[in-house]
C-alpha positions in Angstrom: 30.1 -1.1 -41.0 32.0 -3.9 -39.4 33.8 -6.1 -41.9 36.0 -8.3 -39.8 34.3 -11.2 -37.9 33.4 -10.2 -34.3 33.5 -12.6 -31.3 30.0 -12.6 -30.2 28.1 -14.3 -27.4 25.0 -16.2 -28.5 22.5 -18.3 -26.6 20.9 -21.5 -28.1 18.0 -23.6 -27.0 15.6 -20.7 -26.9 12.0 -21.9 -26.9 12.7 -25.3 -25.6 11.8 -26.8 -22.2 14.1 -25.7 -19.4 15.6 -22.7 -21.2 16.3 -19.9 -18.7 16.9 -16.4 -20.0 20.4 -15.2 -19.4 19.7 -12.4 -16.9 17.8 -14.8 -14.6 20.4 -17.6 -14.4 22.1 -18.5 -11.2 25.6 -18.7 -12.7 27.8 -15.8 -13.8 25.4 -15.1 -16.7 22.7 -13.8 -14.2 22.4 -10.2 -13.4 22.2 -9.5 -9.7 20.3 -6.2 -10.1 17.6 -8.1 -12.0 17.3 -11.2 -9.8 17.2 -9.3 -6.6 13.9 -7.7 -7.5 10.4 -9.2 -7.2 8.9 -11.2 -10.1 7.2 -8.0 -11.2 6.8 -6.7 -14.7 5.2 -3.5 -16.0 3.7 -3.8 -19.5 3.2 -0.6 -21.6 0.8 -1.1 -24.6 1.1 0.4 -28.0 -1.1 3.2 -29.4 1.1 5.9 -31.0 1.2 9.3 -29.3 -1.7 8.3 -27.0 0.3 5.4 -25.6 3.5 7.5 -25.3 1.6 10.2 -23.4 0.0 7.6 -21.1 3.3 5.9 -20.5 4.7 9.2 -19.2 2.0 9.3 -16.6 2.1 5.7 -15.7 5.9 5.6 -15.0 5.8 9.1 -13.5 3.3 7.8 -10.9 5.3 4.6 -10.2 8.3 6.8 -9.6 6.4 9.2 -7.3 5.1 6.2 -5.3 8.6 4.7 -5.0 7.4 1.5 -6.7 9.6 1.9 -9.8 12.8 0.5 -8.2 10.9 -2.7 -7.5 10.1 -3.3 -11.2 12.1 -6.1 -12.7 11.0 -5.7 -16.4 9.7 -2.8 -18.3 8.1 -4.3 -21.5 6.7 -2.1 -24.2 5.4 -1.9 -27.7 4.9 0.8 -30.4 4.2 4.2 -28.7 5.2 2.7 -25.4 8.6 1.7 -26.9 9.1 5.4 -28.0 9.0 6.2 -24.3 10.8 3.0 -23.1 13.8 3.5 -25.5 14.3 7.1 -24.3 13.6 6.3 -20.7 16.0 3.3 -20.5 19.0 4.5 -22.6 19.1 8.3 -22.1 21.5 9.9 -19.6 21.1 13.5 -20.9 18.8 14.7 -18.0 18.0 13.4 -14.5 15.1 11.0 -14.1 13.0 13.6 -12.2 13.3 16.0 -15.1 12.6 13.4 -17.7 9.4 12.2 -16.1 8.2 15.6 -14.6 6.3 16.0 -11.3 3.0 14.4 -10.5 0.2 16.9 -10.3 -3.1 15.9 -8.6 -6.2 16.9 -10.5 -7.3 19.6 -8.1 -4.0 21.4 -8.6 -3.9 21.0 -12.4 -4.4 24.5 -13.6 -4.5 25.5 -17.2 -0.9 26.8 -17.0 0.4 23.6 -15.4 -1.6 21.5 -17.9 0.5 22.7 -20.8 3.8 23.5 -19.1 6.4 20.8 -19.6 10.0 21.4 -18.6 12.7 21.2 -21.2 14.2 17.7 -21.2 11.0 16.0 -20.2 9.6 13.4 -22.5 6.2 15.2 -22.4 8.0 18.2 -24.0 9.3 15.8 -26.7 5.7 14.7 -27.5 4.6 18.3 -27.6 7.2 19.2 -30.3 6.9 16.0 -32.3 5.7 16.4 -35.9 5.9 12.7 -36.8 3.6 12.7 -39.8 5.4 15.6 -41.5 8.9 14.0 -41.1 7.6 10.6 -42.2 6.2 12.1 -45.4 9.5 14.0 -46.0 11.6 10.9 -45.5 9.4 8.8 -47.8 9.8 11.5 -50.5 13.5 11.5 -50.1 13.7 7.7 -50.5 11.5 7.9 -53.6 13.6 10.6 -55.1 16.7 8.4 -54.7 14.9 5.9 -57.0 16.4 3.2 -54.8 13.5 0.7 -54.9 15.8 -2.3 -54.6 17.6 -0.6 -51.7 21.1 -1.0 -53.3 22.2 2.2 -51.6 20.4 1.4 -48.4 23.4 -0.3 -46.7 21.9 -0.4 -43.2 18.2 -0.3 -43.8 17.6 2.9 -41.9 14.4 3.6 -43.7 11.8 6.4 -43.6 9.8 5.3 -40.6 13.0 4.5 -38.5 14.5 7.9 -39.3 11.2 9.7 -38.4 11.1 7.9 -35.0 14.7 8.8 -34.3 14.5 12.4 -35.2 11.2 13.1 -33.4 11.5 11.0 -30.2 15.1 10.2 -29.6 17.1 13.2 -30.9 16.3 15.5 -28.0 18.0 13.1 -25.6 21.0 12.5 -27.9 20.0 9.0 -28.9 19.5 9.6 -32.6 22.7 8.1 -34.0 22.5 5.7 -36.9 26.0 4.4 -36.3 25.5 3.7 -32.6 24.4 0.5 -30.8 23.1 -0.4 -27.4 24.1 -2.7 -24.6 23.9 -3.5 -20.9 26.2 -1.7 -18.6 29.3 -3.8 -18.0 31.1 -6.5 -20.0 28.4 -6.4 -22.7 29.2 -2.7 -23.2 32.9 -3.4 -23.7 32.3 -6.0 -26.4 29.9 -3.6 -28.1 32.6 -0.9 -28.3 34.8 -3.3 -30.2 32.1 -3.8 -32.9 33.0 -0.6 -34.7 30.0 1.3 -33.5 30.4 5.0 -33.1 28.8 5.1 -29.7 27.2 2.6 -27.2 24.1 3.6 -25.3 23.7 1.6 -22.1 20.7 0.5 -20.0 20.4 -0.3 -16.2 23.1 2.2 -15.3 21.6 2.1 -11.8 20.2 -0.9 -9.9 16.9 0.9 -9.5 16.2 0.9 -13.2 14.2 -2.0 -14.7 15.4 -4.3 -17.5 13.9 -2.9 -20.7 12.3 -5.1 -23.4 10.9 -3.7 -26.6 8.8 -6.1 -28.7 8.5 -6.3 -32.4 7.4 -9.1 -34.8 8.9 -10.9 -37.8 6.6 -11.0 -40.8 7.9 -13.9 -43.0 6.6 -13.9 -46.5 4.0 -16.5 -47.7 3.0 -17.7 -44.2 -0.7 -17.6 -43.2 0.2 -17.0 -39.5 2.1 -13.9 -40.6 3.5 -12.7 -37.3 6.1 -14.0 -34.9 7.5 -12.3 -31.8 10.8 -10.4 -31.6 12.5 -8.9 -28.5 15.1 -6.2 -28.3 16.9 -5.9 -25.0 20.3 -4.4 -24.0 21.7 -7.9 -23.4 20.3 -9.8 -26.5 18.0 -9.5 -29.4 16.1 -12.1 -31.5 13.0 -14.2 -31.7 12.5 -15.7 -28.2 10.6 -18.7 -29.7 11.2 -21.8 -31.6 9.2 -22.4 -34.8 9.8 -25.5 -36.9 6.8 -27.0 -38.7 5.3 -28.3 -41.9 5.5 -24.9 -43.5 9.3 -25.3 -43.7 9.6 -22.2 -41.7 12.2 -22.2 -39.0 12.5 -19.1 -36.8 14.0 -18.5 -33.4 16.0 -20.8 -31.2 18.8 -18.3 -30.6 19.5 -14.9 -29.1 22.4 -12.7 -30.2 24.1 -9.6 -28.6 22.5 -6.4 -30.0 25.6 -5.1 -31.9 25.7 -8.3 -34.0 21.9 -8.9 -34.4 22.0 -8.0 -38.1 24.3 -10.9 -39.2 24.2 -14.1 -41.1 24.6 -17.6 -39.6 28.1 -18.4 -38.3 30.3 -21.0 -39.9 32.2 -21.9 -36.8 29.3 -22.8 -34.4 28.4 -26.5 -34.0 25.0 -26.8 -32.4 25.7 -30.4 -31.4 28.8 -29.6 -29.3 28.6 -28.7 -25.6 25.6 -27.8 -23.5 22.9 -26.2 -25.6 21.8 -24.0 -22.7 25.3 -22.6 -22.0 26.3 -19.3 -23.8 28.4 -20.0 -26.9 31.0 -17.8 -28.6 30.7 -17.4 -32.4 32.4 -15.3 -35.0 29.7 -13.2 -36.6 29.9 -10.6 -39.4 27.3 -8.0 -38.6 26.5 -5.9 -41.7 26.1 -2.9 -39.4 25.6 -2.2 -35.7 22.0 -2.6 -34.7 20.8 0.7 -33.3 18.3 1.6 -30.6 16.6 3.8 -33.3 16.0 0.7 -35.4 14.6 -1.2 -32.3 12.2 1.6 -31.5 11.3 2.0 -35.2 10.5 -1.7 -35.7 8.5 -1.9 -32.5 6.2 0.9 -33.8 6.0 0.2 -37.5 2.3 -0.1 -37.6 2.1 0.3 -41.4 3.9 -3.0 -41.8 1.2 -4.9 -39.8 -1.9 -3.0 -40.9 -1.6 -1.3 -44.3 0.7 -3.6 -46.4 1.9 -7.2 -46.4 5.4 -8.4 -46.7 4.4 -10.3 -49.9 4.0 -7.1 -51.8 7.6 -6.0 -52.0 7.1 -2.8 -54.0 4.5 -1.4 -51.5 6.7 -2.6 -48.6 9.6 -0.5 -49.9 7.4 2.4 -50.8 6.2 2.7 -47.2 9.7 2.4 -45.8 9.0 -0.8 -43.9 12.0 -2.5 -42.3 13.7 -5.8 -43.3 16.9 -7.0 -41.7 19.2 -10.0 -42.0 19.0 -12.6 -39.2 19.6 -16.3 -38.8 17.8 -19.2 -37.2 19.1 -21.2 -34.2 16.9 -24.1 -35.3 18.7 -25.1 -38.6 21.4 -22.4 -38.7 20.1 -21.0 -41.9 20.5 -17.3 -42.9 17.5 -15.2 -43.7 18.9 -12.3 -45.8 15.9 -9.9 -45.6 13.4 -10.8 -42.9 10.5 -8.3 -42.9 9.7 -6.9 -39.5 7.0 -4.7 -38.1 5.1 -3.4 -35.1 5.0 -5.7 -32.1 1.2 -5.2 -32.1 1.1 -7.9 -34.8 1.5 -10.4 -32.0 1.5 -8.6 -28.6 0.3 -5.0 -28.5 0.1 -5.1 -24.7 3.7 -6.4 -24.4 2.7 -9.2 -21.9 4.4 -12.1 -23.6 8.0 -11.2 -22.5 6.8 -11.2 -18.9 5.0 -14.5 -19.2 8.0 -16.1 -21.1 10.1 -15.4 -18.0 7.5 -16.7 -15.6 6.7 -13.4 -14.0 4.0 -13.9 -11.3 3.1 -10.2 -10.9 2.0 -8.1 -13.8 0.9 -4.4 -14.1 -0.6 -4.2 -17.5 -1.2 -0.6 -18.8 -3.5 -0.5 -21.8 -3.9 2.7 -23.8 -7.2 1.7 -25.3 -8.7 3.6 -28.3 -12.1 2.0 -28.0 -14.8 2.6 -25.3 -15.7 -0.3 -23.1 -19.4 0.7 -23.0 -20.2 -1.6 -25.9 -21.3 -5.2 -25.8 -18.7 -7.8 -25.1 -18.8 -9.3 -28.6 -18.3 -5.9 -30.2 -15.4 -5.1 -27.9 -13.8 -8.5 -28.6 -14.1 -7.8 -32.3 -12.6 -4.3 -32.2 -10.0 -4.7 -29.5 -8.3 -7.9 -30.8 -5.1 -6.9 -29.1 -6.7 -7.8 -25.7 -9.4 -10.3 -26.7 -6.8 -12.5 -28.5 -5.0 -13.0 -25.1 -8.1 -14.7 -23.9 -8.8 -16.5 -27.2 -11.9 -14.5 -27.7 -11.5 -13.0 -31.2 -14.9 -13.6 -32.8 -15.2 -16.2 -35.6 -16.8 -13.6 -37.9 -13.9 -11.2 -37.7 -12.9 -9.8 -41.1 -9.4 -9.8 -42.3 -8.0 -12.7 -40.2 -8.4 -16.3 -39.5 -9.7 -16.1 -36.0 -9.2 -19.7 -35.2 -5.5 -19.6 -36.0 -5.1 -16.2 -34.4 -6.7 -17.3 -31.1 -4.7 -20.5 -31.0 -1.4 -18.7 -31.5 -2.2 -15.8 -29.1 -4.2 -17.2 -26.1 -2.6 -17.2 -22.7 -5.6 -16.7 -20.4 -8.9 -18.5 -19.9 -11.7 -17.4 -22.2 -14.2 -17.0 -19.4 -12.0 -14.3 -17.8 -12.6 -12.0 -20.7 -16.3 -11.7 -19.8 -15.4 -11.0 -16.2 -13.0 -8.3 -17.3 -15.6 -6.7 -19.6 -18.4 -6.8 -17.0 -16.2 -5.2 -14.3 -14.7 -2.4 -16.4 -18.1 -1.6 -17.9 -19.6 -1.1 -14.5 -16.6 1.1 -13.5 -16.9 3.1 -16.6 -20.6 3.7 -16.0 -19.9 4.8 -12.4 -17.1 7.2 -13.5 -14.5 5.4 -11.6 -11.0 4.5 -12.9 -10.8 1.3 -14.9 -8.8 -0.9 -12.7 -9.1 -4.7 -12.7 -7.2 -6.8 -10.2 -7.3 -10.5 -10.9 -5.3 -13.7 -10.5 -5.2 -15.4 -13.9 -4.1 -18.9 -14.9 -1.4 -18.7 -17.5 -1.9 -21.2 -20.3 0.9 -22.8 -22.3 1.5 -21.2 -25.7 4.4 -22.9 -27.6 4.0 -20.5 -30.5 4.8 -17.5 -28.2 7.3 -19.4 -26.1 5.1 -19.3 -23.0 5.5 -22.4 -20.8 2.5 -21.5 -18.6 1.0 -23.8 -16.0 1.1 -21.2 -13.2 -1.0 -18.4 -11.8 -0.1 -14.8 -12.2 -1.5 -11.9 -10.2 -2.4 -9.1 -12.5 -3.5 -5.5 -12.2 -5.0 -4.0 -15.4 -5.0 -0.2 -15.9 -7.2 1.1 -18.9 -7.3 4.7 -19.8 -11.0 4.7 -20.8 -12.6 6.5 -17.8 -12.0 10.1 -16.8 -15.2 11.4 -15.1 -14.1 11.2 -11.5 -10.7 12.7 -12.4 -12.4 15.4 -14.5 -14.7 16.5 -11.7 -11.8 17.2 -9.4 -10.1 19.6 -12.0 -10.4 23.3 -11.6 -13.3 24.6 -13.7 -11.1 26.6 -16.2 -9.1 23.4 -16.7 -12.3 21.4 -17.3 -13.2 23.7 -20.1 -9.8 23.1 -21.8 -10.0 19.3 -21.4 -13.6 19.3 -22.6 -12.4 20.7 -26.0 -9.9 17.9 -26.6 -11.4 15.7 -29.4 -12.2 12.2 -28.3 -10.4 12.5 -25.0 -9.1 10.2 -23.6 -9.7 7.7 -26.5 -7.7 9.8 -29.0 -7.3 7.9 -32.4 -3.9 6.4 -33.0 -3.9 8.1 -36.4 -3.5 11.5 -34.8 0.3 12.1 -34.9 0.5 15.7 -33.6 -0.4 16.7 -30.1 -0.6 20.1 -28.5 0.7 20.6 -24.9 -2.8 20.5 -23.4 -3.5 17.0 -24.9 -0.2 15.6 -23.8 -0.6 17.1 -20.3 -4.1 15.9 -19.9 -3.4 12.3 -21.0 -0.3 11.9 -18.8 -2.0 13.5 -15.8 -5.0 11.2 -16.2 -2.7 8.1 -16.5 -0.7 9.1 -13.4 -3.9 9.6 -11.5 -5.0 6.1 -12.5 -1.8 4.6 -11.0 -2.3 6.6 -7.8 -5.9 5.3 -7.5 -4.6 1.8 -8.0 -1.8 2.2 -5.4 -3.5 -0.3 -3.0 -3.8 -3.0 -5.6 -0.3 -2.5 -6.9 1.2 -2.7 -3.4 -0.8 -5.8 -2.6 0.5 -7.2 -5.9 4.0 -7.0 -4.4 3.1 -8.9 -1.3 4.0 -12.6 -1.1 1.4 -14.7 -2.8 -0.9 -16.6 -0.4 -2.8 -19.8 -1.3 -6.5 -18.8 -1.4 -9.4 -21.2 -1.9 -11.6 -20.4 -4.9 -14.5 -19.4 -2.6 -12.3 -16.9 -0.8 -11.1 -15.1 -3.9 -11.1 -11.4 -3.2 -9.7 -10.0 -6.5 -11.4 -6.9 -7.9 -13.9 -8.0 -10.4 -13.5 -11.7 -9.4 -17.1 -12.5 -9.4 -19.3 -11.9 -12.4 -22.1 -10.5 -10.1 -23.3 -6.9 -10.5 -22.5 -4.8 -7.4 -25.4 -3.1 -5.8 -25.9 0.5 -7.0 -25.7 1.9 -3.5 -22.5 0.1 -2.7 -20.8 1.5 -5.8 -21.8 5.0 -4.7 -24.3 5.7 -7.5 -27.3 7.8 -6.8 -30.7 6.0 -7.1 -31.6 7.5 -10.4 -28.4 8.6 -12.0 -27.9 8.3 -15.8 -24.8 6.2 -15.1 -27.0 3.7 -13.3 -29.4 3.8 -16.2 -26.6 2.9 -18.6 -26.0 -0.3 -16.7 -29.7 -1.2 -16.8 -29.8 -0.2 -20.4 -26.3 -0.9 -21.7 -27.2 0.1 -25.3 -27.3 3.7 -24.3 -23.8 5.3 -24.8 -22.1 7.0 -21.9 -20.1 10.2 -22.2 -16.7 9.3 -20.6 -16.3 12.8 -19.0 -19.9 13.6 -17.9 -21.6 10.2 -17.6 -24.5 11.7 -19.6 -26.3 9.1 -21.8 -28.2 11.6 -23.9 -27.1 13.1 -27.1 -24.8 16.1 -26.3 -25.0 19.2 -28.5 -21.9 19.9 -30.6 -19.2 21.8 -28.7 -16.6 24.1 -30.2 -13.5 22.3 -29.1 -11.0 25.0 -30.3 -8.9 26.3 -27.4 -8.5 30.1 -27.9 -6.4 32.7 -26.3 -9.6 34.0 -24.6 -10.1 30.6 -22.9 -6.5 30.7 -21.7 -6.9 34.2 -20.2 -10.3 33.6 -18.7 -10.0 32.4 -15.1 -13.6 33.0 -14.2 -15.7 30.0 -13.3 -18.1 29.5 -16.1 -20.7 27.5 -14.2 -23.0 27.2 -17.2 -20.7 25.2 -19.3 -19.4 22.9 -16.5 -22.6 22.4 -14.6 -24.5 21.5 -17.7 -22.7 18.1 -18.1 -22.0 17.6 -14.4 -25.6 17.8 -13.3 -26.3 14.4 -14.7 -23.9 12.8 -12.2 -24.9 14.5 -8.9 -24.0 12.1 -6.1 -24.9 12.3 -2.4 -22.2 10.6 -0.4 -20.5 10.9 2.9 -16.8 11.4 2.5 -14.5 10.9 5.4 -11.2 12.8 5.2 -9.7 10.2 7.4 -10.6 7.4 5.1 -7.8 6.5 2.8 -6.9 3.9 0.2 -5.6 1.5 2.8 -6.8 0.0 6.0 -4.5 0.0 9.0 -4.8 -2.3 12.1 -3.6 -2.2 15.6 -3.7 -4.5 18.6 -7.4 -4.6 18.8 -7.9 -5.3 15.1 -5.2 -7.8 14.2 -7.7 -10.0 12.4 -8.3 -7.3 9.8 -4.8 -7.3 8.4 -1.5 -9.0 8.1 0.3 -8.3 11.3 3.7 -9.8 12.3 5.0 -9.4 15.9 8.6 -8.3 16.2 9.3 -9.9 19.5 11.1 -7.9 22.2 11.1 -4.7 20.2 7.6 -4.0 21.4 6.4 -2.9 18.0 4.2 -4.3 15.3 4.7 -4.4 11.6 1.6 -3.8 9.6 1.3 -4.2 5.8 -0.9 -1.8 3.9 -3.8 -3.9 2.8 -6.4 -2.2 0.5 -9.9 -3.6 0.7 -12.6 -3.5 -2.0 -14.9 -1.6 0.4 -12.5 1.2 1.1 -11.5 1.5 -2.6 -15.1 1.6 -3.8 -16.2 4.1 -1.1 -13.3 6.4 -2.0 -13.9 6.2 -5.7 -17.6 6.8 -5.3 -16.8 10.3 -4.0 -17.0 12.8 -6.8 -14.6 15.2 -5.1 -11.8 14.9 -2.6 -10.3 17.7 -0.4 -7.0 19.2 -1.5 -5.5 18.7 1.9 -6.0 14.9 1.8 -5.8 13.9 -1.8 -2.1 14.3 -2.1 -1.2 12.5 1.1 -1.7 9.0 2.3 -4.4 9.1 5.0 -2.9 7.9 8.3 -5.6 7.2 10.7 -4.4 6.7 14.3 -5.7 3.3 15.4 -7.4 2.7 18.7 -5.3 2.3 21.8 -3.2 5.5 21.4 -0.8 3.9 18.9 1.2 6.1 16.5 1.9 5.3 12.9 5.4 5.9 11.5 6.5 5.2 7.9 9.5 2.9 7.6 11.6 2.8 4.4 12.1 -0.8 3.2 12.6 -2.7 0.0 9.6 -4.7 1.0 6.0 -3.4 0.4 5.3 -0.2 2.4 4.9 -0.8 6.1 4.0 1.1 9.2 5.3 0.5 12.7 3.0 0.9 15.7 4.6 1.8 19.0 2.1 1.2 21.7 3.8 3.7 24.1 3.4 6.6 21.7 0.4 8.8 21.2 -0.8 10.5 18.1 -0.5 13.9 19.7 3.1 13.4 20.8 4.1 12.0 17.5 2.6 15.0 15.6 4.3 17.4 18.0 7.7 15.8 17.7 7.5 15.6 13.9 7.9 11.8 13.8 5.1 11.2 11.3 6.6 10.9 7.8 4.8 10.9 4.5 5.9 9.7 1.0 8.4 11.9 -1.0 6.9 15.0 -2.5 3.6 14.9 -0.5 2.6 17.3 2.4 2.0 15.9 5.8 -1.7 15.6 6.6 -2.9 18.0 9.2 -4.4 16.8 12.5 -7.9 17.9 11.5 -7.5 16.1 8.2 -6.8 12.8 10.0 -9.4 13.0 12.7 -12.5 14.7 11.3 -15.1 13.7 8.8 -17.0 16.1 6.5 -20.1 15.7 4.4 -19.8 16.8 0.8 -22.5 17.0 -1.9 -21.7 17.5 -5.6 -24.4 19.0 -7.6 
């Protein structure tokens, strides 16, 4: 524990108009590796082990598609923060080992489903026994009879220790005397704080800037929750709260190693520029650790089971409370209760909006099916409905009016558009992907200035039928026996390798299916008239059944006509299914025979007649004759054209309507040679993926000379796969 005052960098003026976060500033405070990237943030939602497993797949796919180096911010909450803390600060294993390889559904055998390499985060989830360790730590704290925490000098309580031992220890991050910092000068100051070790983030320019969210839970306040952020450069409440309740929170950010300190005596808020960094002598009671940051971000008990007003229960459940100080009135708060970021921002979108990000990939590990009515979904999934101000007035356990006013950042009407679109996609068995340009509304409570438009892509883990149909039949049998898959309850705190593998593989597949939308997200924003809006789900008009690829009388279609009938996420069947023995036995693992009876029974309800062209991909490519179909920029005397990959709603829907894709083409980007004998060659660039068309080349000569390149880790498509079309029928 540091006793002597430490010279610490602090930032004032947080939450006021004109404040710029340090890493984005144009002076020496700015971080070049952050500013050089697009205004692109990836948001990982909370949800316990379900969210952690999904996060593995989401980031694994972004890495496989070479999109990860373009991500400026990686924001996370709860289970997503378990992954984010380890991903951002570990240097124990290479990134490829940590994430593991992407496995397309048709290649996901039973053995590969449960086989996770040592050092991968998937293997950490497999071995985690969080509930057991939490109970043991709670018992240890109770036996010490330290209810007033006289011996708890650094507040490393039961939940925090369980998070560290189960999710961070494998990668050497479980050190209660260590702190964390940004690589560089921030790291040097952290080493002088007396910390035993300093874990660093952004060791490479290709890594994103990590932000883990939590919330402050002040006692005796009806609003209850206020946002916290934990980053390698600073920690604190990125807001400014001063009102009639005599509560003053936020207004300042502090370097992580000195976060747990009282207000300084030598800092005059009225001297100098309030937006410039200031130096203060702080006395941190202990170095703030990455274990505590991940523990606070995921402390769901503090926001759902107990309240900070009941101190005895708060201590009994091992909920955290840390000292901090306010940059509004420079008053110390000795024991500020803290808890799961889901109390304010389970989807971790506020950090991106506070920084004015215009491109958001929001990954939501939902636990509720979207097949219900919109009001029911708004009542149950308040973590998403509150962002649109749509928490129902009859919601039990909260003041919906106050909650909506302090949480809303998007227009209310957009929530109905989102629900309508994803409900249709769910009924059709397609991945739940919603691409939409949303107007960001001002929210002073959350420090969101707003007043601009953000392009968003939403990924929701609630649909698996199309992915499931592409699995080998023995693998289908195993996945079918996973309870509630993929909407596994958050209360389940012990996963077997099959569950982890299935969730991460499904999530990675979702990102691959949304590749076109994500790459379009990174393109420069164009001004589009409202009548020309082409976002996925932009219009609240049902798409014709034939266009969505549904058979004339499928049960998935019937569920749209009669939405009150439930839809099985895997099969699409709307009838009551007989009980299934979901226990995975050794006999199942050793049985490689195709049991048509079990699989065909629930696939027969979704038979689809559709023409599938192997040359049809996620993206449309244009040449000289079709320049009006895409974004083409001539390169002058070079004699080549530069063509952006522009996905269209038609090509995406036609591909997702296919119940099965060929193995040869599913892992590669389909490159169709345009008319005029032009050849497509992939060119590496920091900009969105492009192809160059050389009019003098021919497809045959390019194939023979080996010029055609494909993304890393994917086989080159054969000539027949790029030129022929086949007709497939799934029965």
